[in-house]
N, C-alpha and C positions, 0 to 999 in steps of 0.2 A: 504494500500500500504506500502511495506517495504522500508526503507531507508538504503542504503548501503554506507559506507564511503570508499573512495578510499584509498588503502594501498600504501603510497608513496614508501616504500622500495621494494615492489613486483611489482609495475607497471613501465613499461618501454616505452620509445619513441626512435625510430630509425629514423634518417634522412639520406637520401642518395641523393647526388647531383653529377652532372657530370661536368667535366672541360675539357679544351683542353689538359691537362697534365695527369690527373689521376682521378679516382673516389674519391669522398669525403664522408666519413662515419662518422657519429657521433651518439651518443646515450647517454641516461641518464635515471635515475630513478627520483623519486621525484614528480610525478604527484599528485595533491591534488584535492579533491572535493567530489562529491557524485553522486549517481544514485538512483532514486526512481522508483521501478517497482514491479510487482507481477508476480509470475509464476503460470500458470494454471496446472491442472492435466496433467501429461505426460511430463512436463518439458518445455513447450513452454511459451514464455512471454505472459502474459495476456494483449492484446492490448486494451481492453476496459478500463483498469485502467489508460490510458494516461501516459506512462512512461516519466520521465524527468530526467535531470541531468546537472551538471556543472563541469568543470575541469579547473585547472590552472597549468601552468608550469613556474617556474622561469627561465628567459632567461639566468641568470648566470650559470645555470646548464649545458647549451649546450656546448659540448666540442668534438672536433675531436681528441684531443691528440696532435695536432700540434699548438704550441703557436702562430705562425704568422697568420695562417688561423683563429684561434679562435679570436684573437685580431681584425682582419678585420671584422669578422662576427659580433662581439659585437658592433663594431663601426658602421657598416651598419644598424644594428637593432636599434641602439641608445638605448642600454639597460638601461642607466640611466633614460632616459625619458619614456621608455616603458619596464618596468622590467618583465612583464609576457605575456604569450600567454594564451588566454582564449578560452574555448569552452563551448557552451550551447546546450544541446540536447532538442529539442522541440517536436519531433514526431518520432514514431517508427511504421513502416509498415511491413507486411510480405514480404518475399523475397524467391526466389527459394532455396531449400535445407534446411536441418535440422539446426536449430538454427541460420539461416541467416536472417537478418532484414535490411531493408532500413532505415537508421537513418538520420533524418533531423535536422539541427540546424544552429548555427552561430559560426564562428571562428573570434576572434579578435586578430590581430597581428599588432604591431606598431600603435595602435590607430585606425586601420581600421577594421570595422566589416563587414563580408561578409557571405551571406547564403551559406551553404554547405550541400551536401547530398552524402552518400556513404553507402556501405554494411558493416555491422559488424556481427560478430558471438557473440551471447549473450547466455550464459548458466550458469546454477547453477553448481558450483564445488562440493558443499556439502550444508548442511542445513543453513550454515551461510555465505558462500562465493560465489560470482559470478565472472565471467570473461567476458570481452568484448575485442574482437580483431578485428582490421581492418586496412586498409591502404588507402591512398589517395594521389593524385598528386596535388600540388599547384604551381601556377606561382607567385613567390614572387613580381613581378612587380604589380600585382593586389592589393597588400598591400602597394604600394608606396616605395618598396625597390628595388634598383638597384642591380644586381648580383655583388658579390665581385670580385675584381681584385687584385691579389697580385703578384707583379713582372710580370712574364710571365704567371701566372696562371689566366685563365679567366673562371669563373663559369657560367654554363648554368642557365637560370631563373627558370626552372621547377625542383622542388624537390619532392621526394617521402617520405612520412611520414608513419611510421607503429607504431601502439600502441598495447600494451598488458596491459590491466588494470585488476587488481584484487581489489575487494571491499568487505568489511565485513559488515554484518548486524549491524546496529546501535542499541544498546540496550536501 
């Protein structure tokens, strides 16, 4: 099984939330971690090899570009106490469509770990690089976080997260 190391400068996270005033968009690079998997002939992930992986994102990297919103977000997250968001991939199953897989694992945010499952597109970019792309919706209240409120701005509890991960074969 090959081990691929996530390329922090090429991997991105986008977070979209809604409020009573305007949409809130933030994004960052800086994902770190690894993915272990093997590709079968034809480019599909070899599911008999039991793919696995883990990733981490520093909460300090999260930014909407609006200082007041970012300050409130970091306060609500309690970024000093919970400096990272972690994810662990424990299982990959086939899904409809080319390169689409149902990925199962666990997400840890604010010290709360919850199981999660969603579809990701996993493919080989070249002989040494792979990409993983997917999106999910999370209710932050499930992680013990109340939605931020800044003056008249009231944020909805559900956020959409999209990731684009590039990883390079570990030598």
